[in-house]
PLY file of the C-alpha trace (Angstrom):
ply
format ascii 1.0
element vertex 720
property float x
property float y
property float z
element edge 719
property int vertex1
property int vertex2
end_header
126.68 62.05 196.85
127.65 63.75 193.61
127.40 60.77 191.65
124.35 60.26 193.27
123.13 63.74 191.40
124.79 63.01 188.01
122.74 59.84 187.69
119.02 61.09 188.78
120.21 64.21 186.00
118.39 63.46 182.10
120.52 64.14 179.19
118.44 63.37 176.73
117.35 66.28 175.05
121.20 67.14 175.01
122.14 64.47 173.03
118.88 64.47 170.50
120.54 68.29 169.64
124.48 67.64 169.43
123.76 64.36 168.36
126.01 63.66 164.68
123.86 62.84 161.86
125.17 60.14 159.14
123.90 59.86 155.90
123.86 56.49 154.79
121.57 57.44 151.37
124.64 57.49 148.65
122.51 60.71 147.04
125.66 62.54 147.30
127.99 59.73 145.40
127.68 60.32 141.91
129.45 58.23 138.53
131.63 59.72 136.58
131.98 57.96 132.83
134.00 58.52 129.88
137.47 58.70 131.70
140.47 57.72 129.75
142.05 54.49 130.40
145.29 54.08 132.15
147.62 52.10 134.58
148.48 52.94 137.84
151.73 54.88 137.34
149.46 58.22 135.95
147.13 57.80 137.82
147.72 60.55 140.55
148.57 63.06 137.02
144.59 61.80 136.36
143.01 62.16 139.69
144.92 65.84 139.88
143.46 66.86 136.46
139.90 65.70 137.86
140.16 67.42 140.59
141.22 70.41 138.59
138.35 70.28 135.93
136.03 70.00 139.17
136.77 73.73 140.25
136.61 75.32 137.55
132.97 74.64 137.59
132.56 75.35 140.69
132.70 71.63 142.66
135.67 71.53 145.31
136.87 68.05 145.58
139.66 65.78 146.42
142.13 62.64 145.11
140.85 61.01 148.49
137.45 61.40 147.89
137.44 59.53 144.20
137.79 55.64 143.78
138.51 54.27 140.86
138.00 50.80 139.78
140.50 48.41 138.23
139.91 45.95 135.56
143.17 43.10 137.29
143.69 41.24 134.47
144.52 44.20 132.61
146.36 45.51 135.49
144.31 49.01 133.65
140.88 51.45 135.33
138.01 50.57 133.46
136.92 54.11 132.17
134.67 55.44 135.18
134.72 56.22 138.76
132.56 57.02 142.07
133.13 60.44 143.12
132.07 61.15 147.51
130.64 64.79 147.83
130.31 66.87 150.53
126.55 66.97 150.40
123.42 66.78 147.72
123.52 70.25 146.81
127.69 68.97 145.57
126.22 66.60 143.59
123.14 68.40 142.05
125.96 71.39 141.01
127.97 68.11 139.35
125.09 66.79 137.56
124.38 70.37 135.73
128.23 71.73 135.02
130.51 68.37 134.36
127.65 66.41 132.26
128.71 65.87 128.46
131.72 68.22 129.86
134.75 67.79 127.31
137.89 66.57 129.52
140.18 66.46 126.35
139.94 65.69 122.62
138.87 62.59 122.79
136.91 61.97 126.20
133.71 63.55 127.68
132.71 63.17 130.86
128.72 61.22 131.43
127.92 61.86 135.27
125.19 60.00 137.16
123.46 59.83 140.30
124.84 56.60 142.19
121.08 56.14 143.67
119.99 56.71 139.96
121.72 53.61 138.93
120.52 51.48 141.52
117.29 52.49 141.06
116.94 52.23 137.03
119.12 48.30 136.85
115.36 47.06 137.86
113.24 48.05 135.56
110.16 47.52 134.65
110.02 46.52 130.63
106.17 46.82 130.10
105.43 49.59 127.29
103.27 52.54 127.98
102.61 54.25 124.93
104.16 58.05 126.15
101.31 60.95 125.98
101.70 63.57 122.57
102.63 66.46 123.32
100.37 69.33 121.52
103.08 70.95 119.00
103.36 74.72 119.12
104.97 76.22 116.59
107.68 78.34 116.85
108.63 81.94 115.47
110.85 81.99 112.12
113.98 84.67 113.86
113.99 85.49 110.06
110.16 85.89 109.39
111.80 89.45 108.22
113.10 88.19 105.04
109.14 87.53 103.85
107.76 90.89 103.86
106.05 91.07 100.59
107.47 94.53 99.88
110.68 93.10 100.54
111.83 95.61 102.70
114.59 96.66 104.57
114.59 97.24 108.54
116.28 100.02 110.32
116.75 100.55 113.80
116.98 104.42 115.72
117.83 104.37 119.36
117.05 108.23 120.99
116.79 108.74 124.22
114.96 106.19 126.26
113.10 105.23 123.21
113.95 102.81 120.41
111.92 102.63 117.12
112.30 99.43 114.86
111.10 100.75 110.97
110.15 99.04 108.19
112.10 101.12 105.04
111.03 101.45 101.24
108.74 103.16 99.42
107.21 106.63 101.46
103.84 104.51 101.16
105.50 101.42 102.80
107.45 103.18 105.20
106.00 102.75 108.47
107.36 101.46 112.54
107.82 97.17 113.12
107.81 97.77 116.12
108.29 99.80 119.33
109.98 97.93 122.57
109.78 98.97 125.95
113.71 98.18 126.50
114.92 100.15 129.99
118.21 101.13 130.40
120.43 99.62 128.33
124.55 101.51 126.39
123.10 100.61 123.32
122.07 97.69 120.85
123.91 95.62 118.25
122.77 93.67 114.95
124.00 90.36 114.56
126.17 89.60 111.49
123.22 87.99 110.06
120.84 89.96 111.23
119.04 87.38 112.85
119.02 89.36 116.41
119.01 92.33 117.52
121.09 92.82 121.23
120.49 95.35 124.29
123.70 95.63 126.52
122.72 96.21 130.47
124.30 96.18 133.87
123.19 92.77 134.45
124.04 91.82 130.64
123.47 91.10 127.54
119.88 89.53 126.21
119.04 89.22 122.26
115.80 89.29 120.56
114.51 88.19 117.33
111.20 86.91 116.29
108.31 88.25 114.52
107.15 88.98 117.85
110.53 90.51 119.16
110.69 87.92 122.58
114.17 87.55 124.43
115.90 85.11 122.75
118.64 84.01 124.73
120.58 86.20 127.93
124.00 86.86 129.24
125.07 87.27 132.58
128.33 89.98 132.55
127.87 92.47 134.44
128.75 96.05 133.22
129.02 94.55 129.94
130.98 97.28 127.46
131.27 95.70 124.27
130.45 92.44 122.52
131.45 91.16 118.83
129.74 88.16 117.01
130.92 85.23 114.91
130.74 85.41 111.61
128.26 82.43 111.20
126.14 83.91 114.27
126.99 80.70 116.85
128.98 82.78 119.09
129.49 85.63 120.97
131.94 86.81 122.78
131.56 89.84 125.61
134.40 92.17 127.33
133.97 94.67 130.36
136.59 96.80 132.39
135.88 95.19 135.67
137.18 92.27 135.88
134.90 89.40 137.17
134.12 88.66 140.19
131.96 85.86 141.80
130.57 86.07 144.82
129.71 84.13 148.06
126.45 82.13 147.30
126.10 82.52 143.60
124.73 80.66 141.02
126.76 78.60 139.67
126.16 76.58 136.63
127.22 76.18 133.07
125.79 79.83 131.90
127.49 81.46 134.90
131.30 82.23 135.63
132.74 80.25 138.23
135.66 80.79 140.57
138.26 80.18 137.92
137.21 82.47 135.75
137.38 85.31 138.39
139.78 88.43 137.48
139.13 87.77 133.50
137.13 90.52 131.68
136.43 88.49 128.22
134.32 85.80 128.24
132.70 83.87 124.35
129.61 82.22 124.63
127.51 80.19 122.29
124.35 81.87 120.78
122.56 78.69 120.61
122.70 76.73 124.65
124.05 80.37 126.29
126.14 78.38 127.94
130.25 80.35 128.81
132.97 78.30 126.84
135.65 80.26 128.43
137.18 83.43 129.43
140.10 85.75 128.88
141.94 88.11 130.29
142.80 91.69 128.47
146.05 92.44 130.90
148.54 93.66 128.16
152.14 94.16 129.13
153.94 97.45 129.44
155.56 98.60 127.17
159.02 100.05 127.66
158.26 103.41 128.53
155.53 101.80 131.13
152.30 103.24 129.66
150.23 100.35 128.60
148.94 99.92 125.06
145.56 101.05 124.08
143.43 96.98 123.94
142.41 96.26 120.42
138.88 95.52 119.70
137.51 92.66 118.84
139.91 90.94 121.14
139.28 88.15 119.65
139.62 86.83 115.42
137.10 84.35 114.57
137.83 82.21 111.47
135.01 82.93 108.91
133.25 79.27 109.09
133.03 79.99 112.70
135.35 76.71 113.43
138.67 79.09 114.72
139.10 82.08 117.40
142.38 83.41 117.73
144.08 85.51 119.49
146.94 87.96 119.81
149.86 88.06 122.68
151.74 90.89 121.08
154.97 90.43 120.82
155.14 86.54 121.39
152.22 84.77 119.89
149.30 83.97 118.07
146.91 81.33 120.14
144.04 79.68 117.79
141.22 77.40 120.07
138.52 75.43 118.30
135.70 76.18 119.03
133.24 75.01 120.85
135.66 72.84 123.28
138.41 76.03 123.08
140.96 74.28 123.38
144.12 75.35 122.07
144.68 74.01 118.33
147.36 71.39 118.62
147.86 72.26 122.34
150.57 74.92 121.41
150.39 78.39 120.28
152.33 79.67 116.68
154.92 81.33 118.71
155.85 84.31 116.57
158.87 86.57 118.46
157.77 90.07 117.30
153.77 89.52 115.85
152.02 93.03 116.19
148.58 91.71 114.13
147.16 89.35 112.48
143.65 88.75 110.56
141.57 85.94 108.82
140.31 85.57 105.59
137.34 86.44 104.57
135.03 83.13 103.06
134.00 84.06 99.89
131.18 83.01 97.25
133.19 80.80 95.15
134.36 79.23 98.59
130.80 78.06 99.73
129.89 77.35 96.36
133.40 74.78 96.60
132.09 73.85 100.29
128.43 73.04 98.57
128.50 71.40 95.48
125.31 70.31 93.81
123.82 67.61 93.99
124.97 64.46 91.36
128.79 66.87 90.76
131.48 66.16 92.79
132.53 68.13 95.68
135.48 70.04 95.52
137.66 70.29 98.15
137.42 73.89 99.65
140.10 76.49 100.10
141.69 75.94 103.74
141.36 79.09 106.18
144.41 81.25 105.69
145.48 84.09 108.09
148.12 86.57 107.50
150.29 88.42 110.41
153.17 90.98 109.80
156.06 91.21 112.19
158.22 94.49 112.57
162.02 94.94 111.83
163.96 93.20 114.65
167.67 93.91 114.19
169.12 92.78 110.93
165.91 91.20 109.63
164.01 92.83 108.00
159.57 93.30 108.55
157.45 90.29 107.22
154.34 89.85 105.77
153.14 86.19 106.07
150.76 83.89 105.04
149.59 81.37 106.39
146.94 78.31 106.10
145.03 76.42 108.80
144.62 74.07 110.19
148.22 72.85 108.43
150.36 75.45 109.10
151.91 75.58 105.70
153.39 79.13 104.60
151.67 80.07 101.63
153.24 82.90 101.01
156.12 85.80 102.49
157.22 88.68 101.58
160.50 90.64 103.18
159.79 95.26 103.76
162.52 97.22 105.02
162.17 100.50 106.79
158.49 99.77 108.26
157.13 102.26 109.91
153.66 101.11 110.72
152.03 98.03 108.75
147.65 97.93 108.35
146.23 94.52 106.90
143.15 95.10 104.43
141.59 92.32 103.34
139.12 92.06 100.25
135.12 90.92 101.15
135.80 87.85 99.03
138.87 86.96 100.13
140.30 87.71 96.65
142.74 90.47 97.22
144.45 91.39 99.99
146.43 94.70 100.76
149.38 95.75 102.93
149.23 99.60 103.53
153.24 99.66 104.65
154.29 102.72 106.11
157.56 103.15 104.59
160.00 105.81 106.63
163.52 107.18 104.78
167.11 106.29 106.57
167.29 109.05 107.93
163.62 108.73 109.86
162.73 112.14 108.69
160.19 111.73 106.34
157.42 109.28 105.89
155.48 107.31 102.48
153.46 104.92 101.64
153.52 101.64 99.70
150.15 98.85 99.15
151.38 95.26 98.80
148.67 93.80 97.39
148.15 89.99 97.16
146.42 88.70 94.75
145.18 85.65 96.43
143.36 83.34 93.75
146.23 83.05 91.75
149.05 80.19 91.81
152.35 81.58 94.45
150.09 84.78 95.01
151.85 87.14 93.39
152.24 90.87 94.63
151.47 93.91 93.25
153.56 96.87 94.60
151.60 100.65 93.99
153.72 103.68 95.61
152.68 106.57 96.49
154.33 109.79 98.34
151.55 111.34 100.06
150.20 109.60 103.31
147.35 107.08 103.35
144.65 108.34 105.70
142.26 105.50 104.39
141.74 102.31 102.21
138.80 100.65 101.72
138.31 97.26 99.09
135.16 97.22 96.47
132.70 94.47 97.45
132.88 91.76 95.44
135.35 93.98 93.04
138.85 94.07 91.75
139.19 98.39 92.34
139.52 99.96 95.73
139.98 104.14 97.10
142.57 105.23 99.06
142.30 108.89 100.96
145.56 110.43 100.71
147.25 113.86 101.92
150.35 115.66 101.85
148.93 118.94 103.86
151.48 120.44 106.50
149.00 120.08 109.17
148.43 116.03 108.81
148.80 115.15 111.88
148.67 117.82 114.06
145.15 119.89 113.46
144.09 122.91 115.00
140.70 123.61 116.34
138.81 124.48 113.07
141.36 123.08 110.08
139.92 121.12 108.06
142.47 118.22 106.23
142.89 118.90 102.33
143.14 115.09 100.73
142.92 113.32 97.36
140.70 110.59 96.42
142.31 108.10 94.18
140.73 104.78 92.66
142.82 101.38 91.17
141.41 98.87 90.07
143.24 95.99 88.18
144.24 95.68 84.65
144.52 91.95 83.91
145.75 92.67 79.91
149.08 93.72 82.20
148.58 92.08 85.48
148.57 95.92 87.91
147.02 97.80 89.25
146.07 100.86 87.24
145.03 105.02 88.55
141.36 105.26 87.11
140.91 109.08 88.20
142.87 110.71 91.16
139.69 114.04 92.73
142.35 116.31 94.25
141.77 118.75 96.53
138.81 117.41 98.65
138.37 117.41 102.47
136.75 114.03 102.54
138.81 111.57 105.24
136.14 108.26 104.61
135.14 106.00 101.84
131.75 104.09 102.03
130.94 101.04 99.28
127.93 100.06 98.69
127.31 96.28 99.49
126.84 95.54 95.97
130.49 97.75 94.66
130.24 100.61 91.77
128.65 103.37 93.27
130.98 104.94 96.45
130.19 107.39 98.85
132.74 110.33 99.99
132.46 112.08 103.41
133.84 114.19 105.68
133.42 112.93 109.07
134.59 114.45 112.06
135.15 117.71 111.00
133.56 121.02 112.85
133.78 123.09 109.33
133.58 120.30 106.64
130.28 118.12 106.29
130.05 117.47 102.47
128.57 114.30 100.72
129.73 113.13 97.24
128.31 110.02 95.32
129.60 108.57 92.89
129.03 106.48 89.97
132.20 104.14 88.94
130.46 102.05 86.16
128.93 105.41 84.64
129.85 104.62 80.61
129.99 100.96 80.24
128.79 100.83 76.77
132.09 103.00 76.41
134.31 100.74 78.16
132.77 97.45 76.86
133.02 98.87 73.34
137.17 99.59 73.40
137.21 103.05 75.50
140.73 102.70 76.97
141.28 105.42 79.36
138.93 103.96 82.57
138.85 106.99 84.30
135.64 108.48 81.95
133.45 106.47 83.40
133.62 107.67 86.86
131.15 110.15 86.95
129.81 112.32 89.82
126.20 112.03 90.53
125.07 114.32 92.85
126.29 116.14 96.14
124.83 117.04 99.40
125.32 118.10 103.09
124.31 116.84 106.68
126.34 118.70 109.21
127.91 117.49 112.11
127.86 113.98 110.43
129.35 111.27 112.67
128.50 108.05 110.98
127.17 107.03 107.21
125.60 103.08 106.55
124.49 102.21 102.94
121.88 99.73 103.14
122.18 95.65 102.53
120.46 96.67 98.79
123.03 99.45 97.97
119.99 101.69 97.27
120.21 104.07 99.85
122.55 105.61 102.52
121.99 106.47 106.15
123.85 109.13 107.73
123.62 110.36 111.18
124.89 113.15 113.70
125.04 111.07 116.77
125.63 112.77 120.25
127.81 110.65 121.79
129.95 112.25 119.85
128.24 116.08 119.78
124.89 118.25 120.77
124.79 120.21 117.61
121.67 119.09 115.05
121.71 115.37 115.80
119.65 113.37 114.19
119.72 110.68 110.62
118.66 111.26 107.34
118.04 108.53 104.24
119.45 109.17 100.41
119.71 107.74 97.55
122.72 106.24 95.56
122.70 109.60 93.68
122.22 111.69 96.94
119.04 112.99 96.77
117.58 112.89 100.34
114.72 110.85 100.94
113.76 112.21 104.60
115.94 113.90 107.40
114.85 113.94 110.90
116.54 116.40 113.18
116.21 115.19 116.94
118.18 116.21 119.93
119.43 113.37 121.74
119.96 110.73 119.20
122.26 108.23 119.57
122.49 105.76 117.07
121.25 104.74 113.91
121.80 101.05 112.66
120.33 99.15 109.01
119.29 95.48 109.66
122.09 92.92 108.06
121.00 90.47 105.78
122.13 86.73 105.37
123.73 85.13 102.66
121.70 84.50 99.46
120.53 80.57 99.33
119.68 81.07 95.84
122.22 78.89 93.91
124.50 80.60 91.24
122.73 79.51 87.87
119.68 80.49 89.76
121.26 84.18 90.18
122.22 84.78 86.42
118.99 83.65 85.07
117.38 86.24 87.46
119.79 88.83 86.02
119.06 87.26 82.11
115.57 88.42 82.56
115.57 90.86 84.54
113.58 93.06 82.57
110.90 91.37 82.24
110.62 91.63 87.08
111.16 94.74 86.59
108.05 95.32 84.63
106.28 94.12 87.40
107.85 96.68 89.53
106.96 99.44 86.84
103.67 98.72 86.89
102.92 98.57 90.66
104.78 102.29 91.22
103.19 103.29 88.53
100.09 102.41 89.70
100.45 103.66 93.27
101.30 106.81 91.58
97.70 107.23 90.33
95.78 105.48 92.21
97.69 106.64 95.31
95.06 104.18 98.22
91.82 104.13 97.71
90.95 105.97 100.79
92.26 109.23 99.54
90.71 108.22 96.30
86.78 107.67 98.27
88.43 111.13 100.12
88.48 112.88 96.86
85.37 111.17 95.07
82.94 112.26 97.98
84.22 115.56 98.10
84.06 115.98 94.59
80.09 114.49 94.79
78.97 117.03 97.07
80.49 120.45 95.11
78.46 118.97 92.66
75.24 118.79 94.21
76.20 121.98 95.79
76.92 123.33 92.45
73.65 121.82 91.16
71.31 123.48 94.13
73.02 126.55 92.88
72.23 126.39 89.91
68.64 125.39 90.62
67.97 128.92 92.74
69.77 131.02 90.15
67.37 129.50 87.68
63.64 130.40 89.48
66.11 134.33 90.80
65.65 134.92 87.06
62.77 133.52 86.16
60.87 135.69 88.87
63.21 138.38 87.49
61.67 138.11 83.38
57.97 137.80 84.77
58.34 140.82 86.96
59.80 142.65 83.47
56.88 141.42 81.46
53.97 142.82 83.98
55.30 146.53 83.95
53.76 149.20 81.49
56.93 151.39 79.59
56.24 154.59 79.05
58.72 156.51 76.58
59.37 160.22 78.11
61.50 162.66 75.24
63.85 165.37 75.99
65.04 167.84 74.77
67.82 169.82 75.65
70.20 172.70 74.42
73.25 171.79 74.06
74.83 175.25 72.24
73.26 177.55 70.05
74.74 179.72 67.96
73.79 182.86 65.97
74.81 183.25 62.15
74.08 187.17 60.12
73.94 186.13 56.54
74.93 189.11 53.75
0 1
1 2
2 3
3 4
4 5
5 6
6 7
7 8
8 9
9 10
10 11
11 12
12 13
13 14
14 15
15 16
16 17
17 18
18 19
19 20
20 21
21 22
22 23
23 24
24 25
25 26
26 27
27 28
28 29
29 30
30 31
31 32
32 33
33 34
34 35
35 36
36 37
37 38
38 39
39 40
40 41
41 42
42 43
43 44
44 45
45 46
46 47
47 48
48 49
49 50
50 51
51 52
52 53
53 54
54 55
55 56
56 57
57 58
58 59
59 60
60 61
61 62
62 63
63 64
64 65
65 66
66 67
67 68
68 69
69 70
70 71
71 72
72 73
73 74
74 75
75 76
76 77
77 78
78 79
79 80
80 81
81 82
82 83
83 84
84 85
85 86
86 87
87 88
88 89
89 90
90 91
91 92
92 93
93 94
94 95
95 96
96 97
97 98
98 99
99 100
100 101
101 102
102 103
103 104
104 105
105 106
106 107
107 108
108 109
109 110
110 111
111 112
112 113
113 114
114 115
115 116
116 117
117 118
118 119
119 120
120 121
121 122
122 123
123 124
124 125
125 126
126 127
127 128
128 129
129 130
130 131
131 132
132 133
133 134
134 135
135 136
136 137
137 138
138 139
139 140
140 141
141 142
142 143
143 144
144 145
145 146
146 147
147 148
148 149
149 150
150 151
151 152
152 153
153 154
154 155
155 156
156 157
157 158
158 159
159 160
160 161
161 162
162 163
163 164
164 165
165 166
166 167
167 168
168 169
169 170
170 171
171 172
172 173
173 174
174 175
175 176
176 177
177 178
178 179
179 180
180 181
181 182
182 183
183 184
184 185
185 186
186 187
187 188
188 189
189 190
190 191
191 192
192 193
193 194
194 195
195 196
196 197
197 198
198 199
199 200
200 201
201 202
202 203
203 204
204 205
205 206
206 207
207 208
208 209
209 210
210 211
211 212
212 213
213 214
214 215
215 216
216 217
217 218
218 219
219 220
220 221
221 222
222 223
223 224
224 225
225 226
226 227
227 228
228 229
229 230
230 231
231 232
232 233
233 234
234 235
235 236
236 237
237 238
238 239
239 240
240 241
241 242
242 243
243 244
244 245
245 246
246 247
247 248
248 249
249 250
250 251
251 252
252 253
253 254
254 255
255 256
256 257
257 258
258 259
259 260
260 261
261 262
262 263
263 264
264 265
265 266
266 267
267 268
268 269
269 270
270 271
271 272
272 273
273 274
274 275
275 276
276 277
277 278
278 279
279 280
280 281
281 282
282 283
283 284
284 285
285 286
286 287
287 288
288 289
289 290
290 291
291 292
292 293
293 294
294 295
295 296
296 297
297 298
298 299
299 300
300 301
301 302
302 303
303 304
304 305
305 306
306 307
307 308
308 309
309 310
310 311
311 312
312 313
313 314
314 315
315 316
316 317
317 318
318 319
319 320
320 321
321 322
322 323
323 324
324 325
325 326
326 327
327 328
328 329
329 330
330 331
331 332
332 333
333 334
334 335
335 336
336 337
337 338
338 339
339 340
340 341
341 342
342 343
343 344
344 345
345 346
346 347
347 348
348 349
349 350
350 351
351 352
352 353
353 354
354 355
355 356
356 357
357 358
358 359
359 360
360 361
361 362
362 363
363 364
364 365
365 366
366 367
367 368
368 369
369 370
370 371
371 372
372 373
373 374
374 375
375 376
376 377
377 378
378 379
379 380
380 381
381 382
382 383
383 384
384 385
385 386
386 387
387 388
388 389
389 390
390 391
391 392
392 393
393 394
394 395
395 396
396 397
397 398
398 399
399 400
400 401
401 402
402 403
403 404
404 405
405 406
406 407
407 408
408 409
409 410
410 411
411 412
412 413
413 414
414 415
415 416
416 417
417 418
418 419
419 420
420 421
421 422
422 423
423 424
424 425
425 426
426 427
427 428
428 429
429 430
430 431
431 432
432 433
433 434
434 435
435 436
436 437
437 438
438 439
439 440
440 441
441 442
442 443
443 444
444 445
445 446
446 447
447 448
448 449
449 450
450 451
451 452
452 453
453 454
454 455
455 456
456 457
457 458
458 459
459 460
460 461
461 462
462 463
463 464
464 465
465 466
466 467
467 468
468 469
469 470
470 471
471 472
472 473
473 474
474 475
475 476
476 477
477 478
478 479
479 480
480 481
481 482
482 483
483 484
484 485
485 486
486 487
487 488
488 489
489 490
490 491
491 492
492 493
493 494
494 495
495 496
496 497
497 498
498 499
499 500
500 501
501 502
502 503
503 504
504 505
505 506
506 507
507 508
508 509
509 510
510 511
511 512
512 513
513 514
514 515
515 516
516 517
517 518
518 519
519 520
520 521
521 522
522 523
523 524
524 525
525 526
526 527
527 528
528 529
529 530
530 531
531 532
532 533
533 534
534 535
535 536
536 537
537 538
538 539
539 540
540 541
541 542
542 543
543 544
544 545
545 546
546 547
547 548
548 549
549 550
550 551
551 552
552 553
553 554
554 555
555 556
556 557
557 558
558 559
559 560
560 561
561 562
562 563
563 564
564 565
565 566
566 567
567 568
568 569
569 570
570 571
571 572
572 573
573 574
574 575
575 576
576 577
577 578
578 579
579 580
580 581
581 582
582 583
583 584
584 585
585 586
586 587
587 588
588 589
589 590
590 591
591 592
592 593
593 594
594 595
595 596
596 597
597 598
598 599
599 600
600 601
601 602
602 603
603 604
604 605
605 606
606 607
607 608
608 609
609 610
610 611
611 612
612 613
613 614
614 615
615 616
616 617
617 618
618 619
619 620
620 621
621 622
622 623
623 624
624 625
625 626
626 627
627 628
628 629
629 630
630 631
631 632
632 633
633 634
634 635
635 636
636 637
637 638
638 639
639 640
640 641
641 642
642 643
643 644
644 645
645 646
646 647
647 648
648 649
649 650
650 651
651 652
652 653
653 654
654 655
655 656
656 657
657 658
658 659
659 660
660 661
661 662
662 663
663 664
664 665
665 666
666 667
667 668
668 669
669 670
670 671
671 672
672 673
673 674
674 675
675 676
676 677
677 678
678 679
679 680
680 681
681 682
682 683
683 684
684 685
685 686
686 687
687 688
688 689
689 690
690 691
691 692
692 693
693 694
694 695
695 696
696 697
697 698
698 699
699 700
700 701
701 702
702 703
703 704
704 705
705 706
706 707
707 708
708 709
709 710
710 711
711 712
712 713
713 714
714 715
715 716
716 717
717 718
718 719
């Protein structure tokens, strides 16, 4: 009876609901070309590495999902494979993330859909002329350099308002752009001024062009710090919050993948916006169990953007090739105890060698160099090492003894290297300082030693020069200044004496409170400032070549060429920055440091105040950088030679501006003078008519003369 009841029940609706759908379209199958050709002994190792590369880009596969064709005649693979993904979405993600992905130094993935290969196998070869798209000119990202007045730009950040301003003569200063940027941390210019970056909660935005449109975006949530590569090709971002990729987050070359979770540093390609790699900043705790403060920038770029290095304190320096981010030579520089390193800057001479003039034999460009130092360990002395890269050849080493700390200072052209060495006595009760100066352009890089008795607080090379300045102090309050106490300092200038091949003291300025040195980008002029003090805020403007003619005539005492041009004061100054031309200095008092008289001021190189703005909630002032000049060295020499002819044109413009001020003001003055003359003519006419009437009245009157005798005094005299 029950069997008959089951036969009468219709199960078609349930069968349709739970029917398994088989996908036989092959849309979830991709073909991956660019696979290394191997034999079967290396198959398992290759499949494991391929699965790992897929997982880094957010696609999960197993070895069973891969089919690799073999060449029976040679017993080796054919250099491509078929991969079955779970669904069409994973196939799309694979194509987006892994197409043109570098697998290793010699192989790059080329990913295509299997159905596309079938579809394009039989193509109609009939030529069809393509439609010509209308040309749309793109904005030039360096359009500001074509300003007819040759003005520089600067950005100010106050409250929630950002202003980008032109700076020039008083009549040429104006607002260039007032953006509507909101909810950002701070702004920063790229090294050559092409972009301006804003840091938001979601990541970083780059802006540029004459219309200041967004140029690129980088999704790094809660980003706090950024750093550009020297040639503006790449950018590094850092957040104190480790990277977390939520389930269902967008995947792609411009976004983080699950393999990036837990890291805090990201490296990006600026032009494409692609994420190149992420790193962790977790530092090992020292013997005291306290983590050291993170050094920024955490990644250091070679001056040509070809390499980026990262230090693991006490262990090694890892140098990665860019943009592949592969470890150079597949191994790091194992250096026991390494503390710090720096790349040698690229000078003008190196750029000329790299781009020689047509028709001339190309000169071999100087190899990249880096310098690192290691402390004393057991019986081993401290050591400073110059290393060529990528050859990894040691160029120069210098052993140092009784070392407490070292600081590395490169001259901006790479001509000199100064290692400031803080030394201690054998009893370790007192500390003194030495300056170990390497002359990089000479054979075997000779080293000059400048011995100092006091502690050096600041060191600064003259840009494109052979001089440096130091701030030193022997103040007993040094190291533990109380509130309201200002450290007394001495400022000393040194210069290379070519005749004796050593650095000679030019001049010492004793009894100062200055703790910061700022050279003009063109050299020669320098500003000494007291920064971060609640009681002193002095600025001193110095010229180190004030009497050049005397020195040319054989003046032996070079210190006489140093001249004080002017002094100034900016209360609460926190930041100083020269403009790219070296003619103007900007000082600012930021609300990020204190809230007293915030604002900024602009001075000329002689210390004369040009403008000053006291603004509450003022945060930031930054000049827009300029890229290296495109003029050849011969053209620059020609301009310097004929500088008087060029300056005559500018002198005439200045004179015309002073006399003629502006057309509108002249027209206003002329109108006022005409009104005054008309009013005077009218008044004169009225006065003339009044005088004529008075004259007529006088002529019509009858004149009557009356004689009146008055006795003033009467006396009597008796005559005998």
